[in-house]
C-alpha positions as CSV (number, residue, x, y, z in Angstrom):
1,M,-4.1,-13.3,9.9
2,L,-3.9,-14.5,6.3
3,A,-1.9,-17.6,7.4
4,D,-4.6,-18.4,10.0
5,A,-7.3,-18.1,7.4
6,I,-5.5,-20.4,5.0
7,S,-4.7,-23.0,7.7
8,S,-8.2,-23.0,9.2
9,S,-9.8,-23.5,5.7
10,L,-7.2,-26.0,4.4
11,P,-9.1,-29.2,5.4
12,M,-12.1,-28.0,3.4
13,S,-10.2,-26.9,0.4
14,V,-8.4,-30.3,0.3
15,G,-11.7,-32.0,0.7
16,V,-13.1,-30.2,-2.3
17,A,-9.9,-31.0,-4.3
18,L,-10.2,-34.7,-3.6
19,S,-13.7,-35.1,-5.0
20,P,-13.6,-38.2,-7.2
21,I,-16.5,-37.2,-9.6
22,P,-15.1,-33.8,-10.7
23,V,-11.6,-35.3,-11.2
24,A,-13.1,-38.1,-13.2
25,A,-15.0,-35.5,-15.2
26,I,-11.9,-33.5,-16.2
27,L,-10.2,-36.8,-17.1
28,I,-13.0,-37.7,-19.5
29,I,-13.0,-34.2,-21.0
30,L,-9.2,-34.5,-21.6
31,M,-9.7,-37.6,-23.6
32,S,-12.3,-36.0,-25.8
33,A,-11.8,-34.4,-29.3
34,R,-11.9,-30.8,-27.9
35,A,-9.8,-31.5,-24.8
36,A,-7.7,-28.4,-24.6
37,T,-10.5,-25.8,-24.8
38,N,-13.1,-27.7,-22.9
39,A,-10.8,-28.6,-20.1
40,L,-9.8,-25.0,-19.5
41,A,-13.5,-24.0,-19.7
42,F,-14.3,-26.6,-17.0
43,L,-11.5,-25.3,-14.8
44,L,-12.7,-21.8,-15.1
45,G,-16.3,-22.8,-14.3
46,W,-15.0,-24.9,-11.4
47,M,-13.1,-22.0,-9.8
48,A,-16.0,-19.6,-10.5
49,G,-18.3,-21.9,-8.5
50,I,-15.9,-22.0,-5.5
51,L,-15.5,-18.3,-5.5
52,T,-19.2,-17.6,-5.9
53,I,-20.0,-19.6,-2.7
54,G,-17.1,-17.9,-0.9
55,L,-18.3,-14.5,-1.9
56,V,-21.9,-15.2,-0.8
57,V,-20.8,-16.4,2.6
58,S,-18.4,-13.4,3.0
59,L,-21.3,-11.1,2.4
60,M,-23.3,-12.7,5.2
61,P,-20.9,-12.2,8.2
62,G,-23.7,-11.8,10.7
63,L,-25.3,-15.1,9.8
64,L,-22.1,-17.2,10.1
65,T,-19.4,-15.4,12.0
66,A,-18.4,-12.3,13.9
67,R,-15.5,-10.5,12.3
68,G,-12.3,-11.5,14.1
69,E,-13.6,-14.3,16.2
70,P,-16.3,-17.1,15.8
71,T,-19.7,-16.6,17.4
72,Q,-21.9,-19.3,18.9
73,L,-23.9,-19.3,15.7
74,S,-20.7,-19.9,13.8
75,G,-20.1,-23.0,16.0
76,L,-23.7,-24.2,15.4
77,T,-23.2,-23.7,11.7
78,R,-20.1,-25.9,11.7
79,V,-21.8,-28.6,13.7
80,A,-24.7,-28.5,11.3
81,L,-22.5,-28.7,8.2
82,G,-20.5,-31.6,9.8
83,V,-23.7,-33.5,10.5
84,A,-24.8,-32.9,6.9
85,L,-21.5,-34.4,5.6
86,L,-22.0,-37.5,7.9
87,L,-25.5,-37.9,6.6
88,L,-24.2,-37.7,3.0
89,A,-21.6,-40.3,3.9
90,G,-24.3,-42.7,5.1
91,R,-26.4,-42.1,2.0
92,Q,-23.5,-42.8,-0.3
93,W,-22.6,-46.0,1.6
94,R,-26.2,-47.2,1.5
95,Q,-26.4,-46.6,-2.3
96,R,-23.1,-48.2,-3.1
97,P,-23.2,-50.9,-5.8
98,G,-23.0,-54.6,-4.7
99,P,-19.7,-56.5,-4.9
100,E,-20.8,-58.3,-8.0
101,A,-22.2,-55.3,-9.8
102,A,-20.5,-54.1,-12.9
103,V,-18.6,-50.8,-12.8
104,T,-20.5,-48.3,-14.7
105,V,-19.9,-44.6,-15.6
106,P,-22.1,-42.3,-13.5
107,P,-24.8,-40.7,-15.6
108,L,-23.3,-37.2,-14.9
109,L,-20.1,-38.3,-16.7
110,A,-21.7,-40.3,-19.6
111,H,-21.7,-37.5,-22.2
112,L,-18.8,-35.3,-21.2
113,D,-16.7,-36.4,-24.1
114,S,-19.1,-34.8,-26.5
115,I,-20.1,-31.5,-24.9
116,G,-19.1,-28.0,-26.0
117,L,-17.2,-25.1,-24.4
118,M,-20.2,-23.6,-22.6
119,Q,-21.5,-26.9,-21.3
120,S,-18.0,-27.7,-20.0
121,S,-17.9,-24.4,-18.1
122,I,-21.4,-24.9,-16.7
123,T,-20.5,-28.5,-15.6
124,G,-17.5,-27.3,-13.7
125,F,-19.5,-24.6,-12.0
126,L,-22.3,-27.0,-11.0
127,L,-19.8,-29.6,-9.6
128,S,-18.1,-27.1,-7.4
129,A,-21.1,-24.9,-6.3
130,I,-24.1,-27.1,-6.4
131,H,-22.8,-30.6,-5.7
132,P,-24.0,-31.1,-2.1
133,K,-20.6,-32.1,-0.6
134,N,-18.6,-29.4,-2.3
135,L,-21.3,-26.8,-1.5
136,I,-21.0,-27.7,2.2
137,L,-17.2,-27.7,2.2
138,N,-17.0,-24.4,0.2
139,A,-19.4,-22.7,2.6
140,A,-17.5,-24.1,5.7
141,G,-14.2,-23.0,4.2
142,A,-15.5,-19.5,3.5
143,A,-16.9,-19.3,7.0
144,A,-13.5,-20.3,8.5
145,I,-11.8,-17.6,6.4
146,D,-14.4,-15.1,7.4
147,A,-13.9,-15.9,11.1
148,S,-10.1,-15.4,10.8
149,L,-9.9,-12.0,9.2
150,V,-10.8,-8.4,9.8
151,D,-9.5,-6.9,6.6
152,S,-11.8,-7.6,3.6
153,G,-8.9,-7.4,1.1
154,A,-7.0,-10.2,2.9
155,Q,-10.2,-12.2,3.1
156,Y,-10.6,-12.1,-0.7
157,I,-7.0,-13.1,-1.1
158,A,-7.6,-16.1,1.2
159,L,-10.7,-17.0,-0.9
160,V,-8.6,-17.0,-4.1
161,I,-6.0,-19.2,-2.4
162,F,-8.7,-21.5,-1.2
163,A,-10.0,-21.8,-4.7
164,F,-6.5,-22.5,-6.1
165,I,-5.9,-25.3,-3.6
166,A,-9.4,-26.8,-4.2
167,S,-8.5,-26.8,-8.0
168,V,-5.2,-28.6,-7.8
169,T,-6.6,-32.0,-8.7
170,I,-8.4,-30.4,-11.7
171,G,-5.3,-28.4,-12.8
172,V,-2.8,-31.2,-12.6
173,P,-4.4,-33.5,-15.2
174,I,-4.7,-30.5,-17.5
175,A,-1.0,-29.8,-17.0
176,V,-0.2,-33.5,-17.7
177,Y,-2.2,-33.3,-20.9
178,F,-0.3,-30.3,-22.2
179,V,3.1,-31.4,-21.1
180,A,2.9,-35.1,-22.2
181,R,0.1,-35.1,-24.7
182,R,1.2,-38.3,-26.5
183,Q,1.3,-40.4,-23.3
184,A,-1.6,-38.5,-21.6
185,G,-4.3,-40.8,-23.0
186,A,-3.1,-43.9,-21.3
187,I,-2.2,-42.2,-18.0
188,L,-5.5,-40.3,-17.7
189,G,-7.5,-43.4,-18.7
190,R,-6.0,-45.4,-15.8
191,W,-6.7,-42.5,-13.4
192,K,-10.3,-42.3,-14.6
193,D,-10.9,-46.0,-14.3
194,W,-9.6,-46.1,-10.8
195,L,-11.7,-43.1,-9.6
196,I,-14.9,-44.5,-11.1
197,R,-14.3,-47.9,-9.6
198,N,-13.4,-46.5,-6.1
199,N,-15.7,-43.4,-6.2
200,V,-17.9,-44.4,-3.3
201,Q,-15.1,-45.6,-1.0
202,V,-13.1,-42.4,-1.5
203,M,-16.2,-40.2,-1.1
204,V,-17.4,-41.9,2.1
205,A,-13.9,-41.7,3.7
206,L,-13.6,-38.0,2.9
207,L,-17.1,-37.2,4.1
208,L,-16.6,-39.0,7.4
209,L,-13.2,-37.3,8.0
210,L,-14.3,-33.8,7.1
211,G,-17.7,-34.1,8.9
212,G,-15.9,-35.2,12.0
213,L,-13.5,-32.3,11.8
214,L,-16.3,-29.7,11.3
215,I,-18.2,-31.1,14.2
216,A,-15.2,-31.1,16.5
217,R,-14.4,-27.5,15.5
218,G,-18.0,-26.4,16.0
219,L,-18.1,-28.0,19.5
220,H,-14.8,-26.4,20.4
221,I,-16.4,-23.0,19.6
222,L,-19.6,-23.7,21.4
223,L,-17.8,-25.0,24.6
224,A,-15.1,-22.3,24.6
């Protein structure tokens, strides 16, 4: 049952992990004067946001799922979340900068190199729990876990594993910083520049893929 929960929620956890803006945020923090403490605070806030959404969904089983097997409402919820992701993809694509536009740092990332410990933690929390795409994916992942398990202890273990998978792309740059601190600046700078330059393309591709997967899963439940 635990393996089923992890596998059913894996696309959503990977989708959260591959979010360009949060990864760019941790890269900027790691190039700041208080990189070590602020980066760890950001990571803790990020994971706390994921677990908070997961716990909220797990406490509302009647709304999203029936314990042990998905309900019709669970299927409708997945379809609705998938449609929301597709709408977000369309919005992102319409708002993309023109081909001749200069690459600029998003306003959200502009001052991350000068914030403190608490602000870093709050930023991590907001990017995982309030950012629309991550909110939808975290809720969908928690619903998938909820539908796969009967035992609440195993459900919480699956939520923690979900959070760890969704945090891999935040944790890896931090590990690179601590392991190769002298070379980290150049490496992390190249990663940051690429993510900022290709943010829209990466985001749209992820939203389309994950939105399609959620809709397909929801329709399968509804038509079963």
